[in-house]
C-alpha positions in Angstrom: 107.9 38.6 -49.2 107.8 40.1 -45.9 106.0 37.5 -43.1 103.6 38.3 -41.3 104.2 39.1 -37.7 102.7 37.0 -35.2 101.6 38.3 -32.0 101.7 36.9 -28.1 99.2 37.8 -26.4 98.3 36.9 -22.8 95.6 34.5 -22.0 93.7 35.0 -18.2 94.2 31.5 -15.9 90.7 29.5 -15.8 88.4 30.2 -13.0 89.7 26.8 -12.3 92.9 27.3 -11.7 92.8 30.8 -10.2 94.2 30.0 -6.5 91.7 30.6 -3.9 92.5 31.6 -0.1 91.1 29.0 2.1 89.0 29.7 5.1 90.0 30.7 8.5 89.4 27.1 10.5 87.0 29.0 13.1 84.8 29.1 10.1 85.2 26.2 8.5 83.8 24.6 12.3 81.1 27.0 12.0 80.2 25.7 9.1 80.5 21.9 9.5 78.5 22.4 13.4 75.7 24.0 11.5 75.5 21.1 8.3 75.2 18.6 12.5 72.6 20.4 12.8 70.4 20.8 10.2 70.9 16.5 10.4 69.9 16.4 13.7 66.9 18.4 12.9 65.4 16.6 9.7 66.3 13.2 11.7 63.8 14.2 14.9 60.1 13.7 14.5 58.2 17.3 14.5 56.7 18.5 17.5 52.9 18.4 16.8 53.1 14.3 15.0 54.8 13.2 18.9 52.1 15.0 20.6 49.5 13.7 18.3 49.0 10.0 19.3 48.2 11.4 22.9 45.6 13.7 21.4 43.7 11.2 19.8 43.6 9.4 22.9 42.6 12.3 24.9 39.8 13.0 22.5 38.5 9.6 22.7 38.5 9.2 26.1 36.4 12.7 26.2 34.1 11.4 24.0 33.7 7.8 25.7 33.4 10.0 29.5 30.5 12.3 27.2 28.5 9.4 25.8 28.7 7.2 29.3 28.5 10.0 31.6 24.7 10.4 32.5 23.6 7.5 30.6 23.3 9.4 27.4 24.8 6.2 25.5 21.6 4.5 26.9 19.2 7.3 24.9 21.3 6.9 21.8 20.6 3.6 21.4 17.2 4.2 22.4 16.8 6.8 20.0 18.1 4.6 17.3 15.6 1.8 18.3 12.4 3.9 18.1 13.0 5.4 14.8 13.8 1.9 13.2 10.8 0.8 14.9 8.6 3.3 12.9 10.4 2.8 9.6 9.7 -0.9 10.3 6.2 -0.7 10.8 4.9 1.8 8.9 4.0 0.4 5.7 1.6 -2.0 8.2 0.3 0.4 9.4 -0.7 2.9 6.2 -3.4 2.7 5.0 -4.4 0.1 1.6 -3.6 2.3 -1.8 -7.4 2.2 -3.2 -7.4 -0.4 -6.4 -9.5 0.4 -10.1 -12.1 -1.8 -8.7 -12.7 -0.6 -5.6 -13.0 2.9 -6.9 -15.1 2.0 -9.3 -17.2 1.1 -6.6 -17.2 3.9 -4.4 -18.0 5.9 -7.4 -20.9 3.6 -7.9 -21.6 3.5 -3.9 -22.2 7.6 -4.0 -25.1 6.7 -6.7 -26.3 3.9 -4.2 -25.7 1.0 -5.8 -26.8 -2.5 -5.0 -25.2 -6.2 -5.1 -22.2 -4.8 -7.4 -20.8 -7.6 -8.8 -16.9 -6.7 -9.5 -14.2 -9.4 -11.4 -10.7 -8.9 -11.3 -8.3 -10.1 -13.8 -4.4 -8.8 -12.9 -1.4 -10.0 -14.8 0.6 -9.5 -11.0 -0.2 -12.0 -8.0 1.6 -10.2 -5.2 -0.3 -7.0 -3.4 2.0 -3.2 -5.3 4.7 -2.1 -2.8 4.3 0.6 -0.8 6.8 3.9 -0.7 8.8 4.8 1.5 8.3 7.3 4.3 8.2 11.2 2.3 8.2 9.9 -0.9 4.6 11.2 -3.2 3.3 8.8 -5.3 3.3 10.1 -8.4 0.1 11.2 -10.0 -1.7 9.3 -13.3 -3.3 9.8 -15.3 -6.7 8.6 -15.7 -9.3 8.7 -19.3 -12.6 8.0 -18.4 -14.9 7.1 -21.5 -19.1 8.3 -21.3 -17.6 10.5 -17.5 -19.8 12.9 -18.5 -22.9 11.0 -17.6 -24.0 10.1 -14.6 -22.4 7.3 -13.3 -19.0 8.5 -14.4 -19.2 12.1 -13.7 -19.2 10.6 -9.9 -15.6 8.5 -11.1 -14.7 11.5 -12.1 -15.1 13.7 -8.6 -13.9 10.1 -6.8 -10.4 9.9 -9.9 -9.9 13.9 -9.0 -10.5 14.2 -5.4 -7.2 11.4 -4.7 -5.0 13.7 -6.7 -5.1 12.0 -10.5 -5.6 14.0 -13.7 -8.4 13.3 -15.7 -9.5 13.4 -19.4 -13.0 12.9 -19.8 -13.9 10.9 -23.5 -17.7 11.5 -23.8 -20.0 12.5 -27.1 -22.8 13.6 -25.1 -25.2 11.2 -26.4 -26.2 11.0 -22.9 -23.8 12.7 -20.6 -23.9 16.2 -20.0 -21.3 18.5 -20.0 -22.7 20.5 -16.7 -22.1 17.2 -14.8 -18.5 17.9 -15.2 -18.5 21.9 -15.3 -17.5 22.3 -11.8 -14.4 20.4 -13.3 -13.7 22.6 -16.1 -11.3 25.5 -13.8 -9.4 22.3 -12.4 -5.7 22.4 -14.6 -5.9 18.7 -13.9 -9.1 17.9 -15.9 -9.3 17.8 -19.5 -12.7 17.3 -21.9 -12.9 15.9 -25.1 -15.7 15.3 -27.2 -15.3 12.1 -29.2 -16.9 9.1 -29.9 -15.3 6.1 -28.3 -16.7 3.7 -31.8 -13.8 6.1 -33.6 -10.2 5.4 -32.7 -8.3 8.0 -30.1 -4.4 7.9 -29.1 -4.0 9.2 -25.9 -0.9 8.6 -23.6 -2.7 7.5 -20.0 -2.5 4.9 -17.0 -5.5 3.9 -16.4 -8.5 3.6 -18.4 -12.1 3.0 -16.9 -14.6 2.4 -19.8 -18.1 3.6 -19.0 -19.0 4.7 -22.4 -22.5 2.9 -23.5 -26.4 4.1 -22.9 -27.5 2.5 -20.1 -31.4 3.5 -19.5 -33.7 0.8 -21.8 -35.4 4.0 -23.5 -32.3 5.6 -24.6 -30.3 2.1 -26.3 -34.0 1.8 -27.4 -33.5 4.4 -29.3 -30.9 3.8 -31.7 -30.1 0.0 -31.2 -27.4 -0.4 -33.8 -25.9 3.0 -32.0 -25.7 0.8 -28.5 -24.5 -2.3 -29.8 -21.1 -0.3 -32.0 -20.6 1.4 -28.8 -20.6 -1.9 -26.6 -18.7 -3.8 -29.7 -16.4 -1.4 -31.5 -16.0 1.3 -27.8 -14.8 -1.9 -25.9 -12.3 -2.7 -29.1 -10.8 0.6 -29.5 -9.9 1.1 -26.3 -8.5 -2.3 -25.1 -6.4 -1.6 -27.8 -5.3 1.8 -26.3 -4.8 -0.2 -23.4 -2.2 -2.8 -25.0 -0.1 -0.1 -26.6 -0.1 2.2 -23.4 0.5 -0.7 -21.1 -2.8 0.9 -19.3 -5.0 -0.9 -17.2 -8.8 -1.6 -18.0 -11.9 -1.6 -16.3 -15.4 -2.2 -18.0 -18.0 -1.1 -16.4 -20.7 -4.0 -17.0 -24.5 -5.1 -16.1 -26.5 -7.0 -14.4 -28.3 -6.8 -18.3 -25.3 -9.8 -19.5 -27.7 -12.4 -17.0 -30.7 -11.8 -19.4 -34.2 -13.2 -17.4 -32.0 -14.9 -14.6 -34.0 -18.2 -13.6 -32.0 -17.9 -10.0 -31.7 -15.0 -7.6 -30.1 -13.7 -6.5 -27.3 -14.6 -9.1 -24.3 -16.2 -8.4 -21.0 -15.0 -10.5 -20.9 -18.6 -11.5 -24.1 -18.5 -13.1 -24.5 -17.7 -17.3 -27.3 -16.6 -17.5 -30.8 -17.0 -19.5 -31.0 -14.7 -22.3 -32.4 -13.6 -25.4 -30.3 -12.8 -28.2 -33.3 -11.0 -30.9 -35.2 -9.6 -28.1 -35.6 -6.2 -28.0 -32.6 -5.0 -25.5 -30.4 -7.5 -26.7 -29.0 -4.6 -28.2 -27.4 -3.9 -24.8 -27.8 -7.5 -23.1 -25.6 -8.8 -25.7 -23.1 -5.5 -26.1 -22.3 -6.0 -23.0 -22.0 -9.7 -23.1 -20.0 -8.9 -25.9 -17.2 -6.3 -24.3 -16.8 -8.5 -21.7 -15.5 -11.3 -24.2 -13.7 -9.2 -25.5 -12.4 -7.8 -22.1 -11.2 -11.5 -21.3 -10.0 -12.3 -24.3 -6.6 -9.0 -24.6 -6.3 -10.3 -20.4 -5.4 -13.9 -21.6 -4.0 -12.9 -25.4 -2.5 -10.2 -25.0 -1.5 -9.7 -21.2 -3.7 -6.8 -20.4 -4.3 -6.0 -16.8 -8.5 -5.8 -16.7 -11.3 -5.1 -14.2 -14.9 -6.5 -15.1 -17.6 -4.5 -12.9 -21.6 -5.8 -13.4 -23.4 -2.7 -12.2 -27.2 -3.4 -10.8 -30.0 -0.7 -10.1 -28.2 2.7 -9.5 -29.8 6.3 -8.4 -29.0 9.7 -7.2 -27.9 12.7 -8.2 -27.2 13.2 -11.9 -29.9 10.8 -12.7 -32.0 12.2 -15.5 -35.7 11.8 -14.3 -36.9 10.5 -17.5 -34.6 7.6 -17.3 -36.6 4.4 -17.6 -35.3 2.6 -15.1 -37.0 1.4 -11.4 -36.0 4.3 -9.4 -36.7 7.1 -11.5 -39.7 6.4 -12.5 -40.4 6.1 -8.7 -40.0 8.8 -7.9 -41.2 10.5 -11.3 -44.6 8.9 -10.6 -44.3 10.7 -7.0 -43.5 13.8 -7.8 -46.0 14.4 -11.0 -49.1 12.6 -8.3 -47.8 14.5 -5.0 
């Protein structure tokens, strides 16, 4: 049997074992000096860091000298003092915002109201907080029932003039569309033909409840409708105020005193009334409306106002209204 031939191969030595020629002595010395120089540079702080404290000190000294020169610091402090005084004293100097009772009084004053009696019942005893300077007050959404009537139309003018949005709810039983026709093009005005005896769902901030025939000629024409408007209409509006958390104003009348025995009537006077007379649909209806208003205030926490309006006259008043001033003017016009 022939034997396999063994071949020998010469392997090259590994690189680590290969001899390397030694570097010259001068080259080694130069490398060592270069490494030492780099270490010294890393140990020394940078030039910017060396000069930074001096730069900060010089900047602060220049700023201080600039402020102290020509009394500039005094003027800066004086400016801060004046600005602080203005922002602190401005709320006390600003005009007071119009409340519901005063706005109702102002609206009816344009119609020359005599001897208004306004009762305010609020759950918040503190005065409303004022807005900071430069912050605009958010417009309110206001509903005015009976807003197409004599007094209601003047109230609509006042509310729109102060920048709020108005929704007029009227069934035009005694009101006239001509009283609010000049607001139809206003985007903040809306007119709804609706009887407050039926419920209505609205999202509002304030409710002015003026819906009711106020003239003897009108409320004697349909006494059942008159007392339903006073009772059921007020009940529906109070329910709406409770649901949306709105402030409620009821326009009452001097007729709640009936045939009074004292003149002038004090607010503590309860009146001398006749519950079965021909005018009782209006008198007792308003008394019931005041009772409902106070019950909702005490029982449900609704913020309410009650304004007892006396004799009124002025523009947009019907000549055949049947009240004292209109009858006097009508007789003068007929006899002249």
